[in-house]
DRENPA-3360 file (N, C-alpha, C; in nm, 2 decimals, always signed):
BEGIN
1 = MTEKMGLH = +3.83/+1.90/+2.53/+3.79/+1.88/+2.39/+3.65/+1.87/+2.37 ~ +3.60/+1.93/+2.27/+3.45/+1.93/+2.25/+3.42/+1.82/+2.14 ~ +3.31/+1.74/+2.17/+3.27/+1.65/+2.08/+3.16/+1.71/+1.99 ~ +3.18/+1.68/+1.85/+3.09/+1.73/+1.76/+2.96/+1.64/+1.75 ~ +2.85/+1.69/+1.74/+2.73/+1.61/+1.72/+2.68/+1.64/+1.59 ~ +2.65/+1.55/+1.51/+2.60/+1.57/+1.37/+2.45/+1.53/+1.38 ~ +2.39/+1.57/+1.27/+2.26/+1.54/+1.25/+2.25/+1.43/+1.16 ~ +2.18/+1.32/+1.18/+2.17/+1.19/+1.11/+2.03/+1.17/+1.06;
9 = IKGKVWKF = +2.01/+1.16/+0.93/+1.88/+1.14/+0.87/+1.88/+1.02/+0.80 ~ +1.78/+0.94/+0.82/+1.77/+0.81/+0.74/+1.65/+0.81/+0.66 ~ +1.66/+0.75/+0.53/+1.55/+0.75/+0.44/+1.60/+0.72/+0.29 ~ +1.51/+0.69/+0.21/+1.55/+0.67/+0.07/+1.58/+0.81/+0.01 ~ +1.69/+0.81/-0.06/+1.73/+0.93/-0.12/+1.70/+0.94/-0.27 ~ +1.64/+1.05/-0.32/+1.61/+1.07/-0.45/+1.70/+1.18/-0.50 ~ +1.81/+1.15/-0.58/+1.91/+1.24/-0.62/+1.87/+1.31/-0.76 ~ +1.87/+1.43/-0.77/+1.83/+1.50/-0.88/+1.96/+1.58/-0.92;
17 = GNDINTDL = +1.99/+1.61/-1.05/+2.10/+1.67/-1.10/+2.10/+1.82/-1.09 ~ +2.18/+1.88/-1.16/+2.19/+2.03/-1.17/+2.08/+2.09/-1.26 ~ +2.05/+2.21/-1.24/+1.96/+2.29/-1.32/+1.81/+2.22/-1.33 ~ +1.76/+2.19/-1.21/+1.62/+2.15/-1.21/+1.54/+2.27/-1.18 ~ +1.47/+2.32/-1.28/+1.39/+2.44/-1.26/+1.24/+2.41/-1.21 ~ +1.18/+2.52/-1.19/+1.04/+2.49/-1.13/+0.94/+2.42/-1.22 ~ +0.97/+2.45/-1.36/+0.89/+2.38/-1.46/+0.91/+2.23/-1.46 ~ +1.03/+2.18/-1.43/+1.06/+2.04/-1.41/+1.00/+1.99/-1.29;
25 = ILPNRAYF = +0.99/+2.07/-1.18/+0.93/+2.02/-1.06/+0.78/+2.01/-1.07 ~ +0.72/+2.12/-1.11/+0.57/+2.11/-1.14/+0.54/+2.18/-1.27 ~ +0.51/+2.09/-1.37/+0.49/+2.15/-1.51/+0.37/+2.25/-1.51 ~ +0.37/+2.34/-1.61/+0.28/+2.43/-1.63/+0.13/+2.38/-1.63 ~ +0.12/+2.26/-1.70/-0.03/+2.21/-1.72/-0.07/+2.17/-1.58 ~ -0.01/+2.16/-1.48/-0.05/+2.13/-1.35/-0.10/+2.26/-1.26 ~ -0.06/+2.36/-1.30/-0.09/+2.49/-1.23/-0.23/+2.51/-1.20 ~ -0.31/+2.48/-1.31/-0.45/+2.50/-1.30/-0.54/+2.40/-1.25;
33 = LSVDEQPK = -0.47/+2.30/-1.20/-0.55/+2.18/-1.15/-0.57/+2.21/-1.00 ~ -0.65/+2.13/-0.93/-0.68/+2.14/-0.80/-0.56/+2.10/-0.71 ~ -0.54/+2.15/-0.59/-0.44/+2.11/-0.51/-0.42/+1.96/-0.49 ~ -0.54/+1.89/-0.49/-0.53/+1.75/-0.48/-0.48/+1.68/-0.60 ~ -0.49/+1.74/-0.72/-0.45/+1.69/-0.85/-0.31/+1.71/-0.88 ~ -0.25/+1.83/-0.83/-0.12/+1.87/-0.86/-0.01/+1.78/-0.84 ~ -0.01/+1.71/-0.71/+0.10/+1.62/-0.68/+0.13/+1.51/-0.79 ~ +0.02/+1.47/-0.86/+0.04/+1.37/-0.96/+0.14/+1.41/-1.07;
41 = YVFSANRP = +0.17/+1.53/-1.08/+0.25/+1.58/-1.19/+0.39/+1.62/-1.15 ~ +0.43/+1.61/-1.01/+0.55/+1.65/-0.97/+0.67/+1.56/-1.03 ~ +0.76/+1.63/-1.08/+0.87/+1.56/-1.15/+0.84/+1.47/-1.27 ~ +0.72/+1.48/-1.32/+0.67/+1.40/-1.43/+0.75/+1.42/-1.56 ~ +0.81/+1.54/-1.58/+0.89/+1.57/-1.70/+1.03/+1.50/-1.70 ~ +1.09/+1.47/-1.59/+1.22/+1.41/-1.57/+1.23/+1.29/-1.51 ~ +1.13/+1.26/-1.43/+1.11/+1.13/-1.36/+0.98/+1.07/-1.37 ~ +0.94/+1.02/-1.49/+0.80/+0.97/-1.50/+0.78/+0.86/-1.40;
49 = GWVEEVQP = +0.66/+0.86/-1.34/+0.62/+0.76/-1.23/+0.67/+0.78/-1.10 ~ +0.74/+0.89/-1.08/+0.81/+0.92/-0.94/+0.71/+0.93/-0.84 ~ +0.59/+0.99/-0.87/+0.50/+1.01/-0.77/+0.44/+0.87/-0.71 ~ +0.45/+0.77/-0.79/+0.39/+0.64/-0.74/+0.51/+0.57/-0.65 ~ +0.63/+0.61/-0.66/+0.74/+0.55/-0.59/+0.78/+0.63/-0.46 ~ +0.77/+0.76/-0.46/+0.81/+0.84/-0.35/+0.73/+0.80/-0.22 ~ +0.77/+0.80/-0.11/+0.70/+0.78/+0.02/+0.74/+0.88/+0.13 ~ +0.64/+0.90/+0.22/+0.67/+0.99/+0.33/+0.80/+0.95/+0.39;
57 = GDIIVGGK = +0.89/+1.05/+0.43/+1.02/+1.03/+0.48/+1.13/+1.02/+0.39 ~ +1.10/+1.01/+0.26/+1.20/+1.00/+0.16/+1.27/+1.14/+0.14 ~ +1.39/+1.15/+0.09/+1.47/+1.26/+0.10/+1.50/+1.30/-0.05 ~ +1.49/+1.43/-0.08/+1.52/+1.48/-0.22/+1.66/+1.55/-0.20 ~ +1.76/+1.52/-0.28/+1.88/+1.59/-0.29/+1.90/+1.65/-0.42 ~ +1.91/+1.79/-0.43/+1.92/+1.86/-0.55/+2.07/+1.90/-0.58 ~ +2.10/+1.91/-0.70/+2.23/+1.97/-0.74/+2.23/+2.12/-0.74 ~ +2.32/+2.18/-0.82/+2.33/+2.32/-0.83/+2.20/+2.37/-0.90;
65 = NFG = +2.15/+2.49/-0.86/+2.04/+2.55/-0.93/+1.92/+2.47/-0.93 ~ +1.89/+2.41/-0.82/+1.77/+2.33/-0.80/+1.65/+2.42/-0.75 ~ +1.55/+2.42/-0.84/+1.43/+2.50/-0.81/+1.44/+2.65/-0.83;
% end
């Protein structure tokens, strides 16, 4: 009998719903900013303040039609 080995990942999960398009991920107003400024706007349309809460190692889970 073969034992199955699974991948286990630990971290805070940020769950997003269905139909999160690229404009919700990074709004148009951020496209022309510098690469250093752009992250401040990630998910600002649907999760205001998210960039202040997310930490390295956190996990994003998207629904259908994410991105």
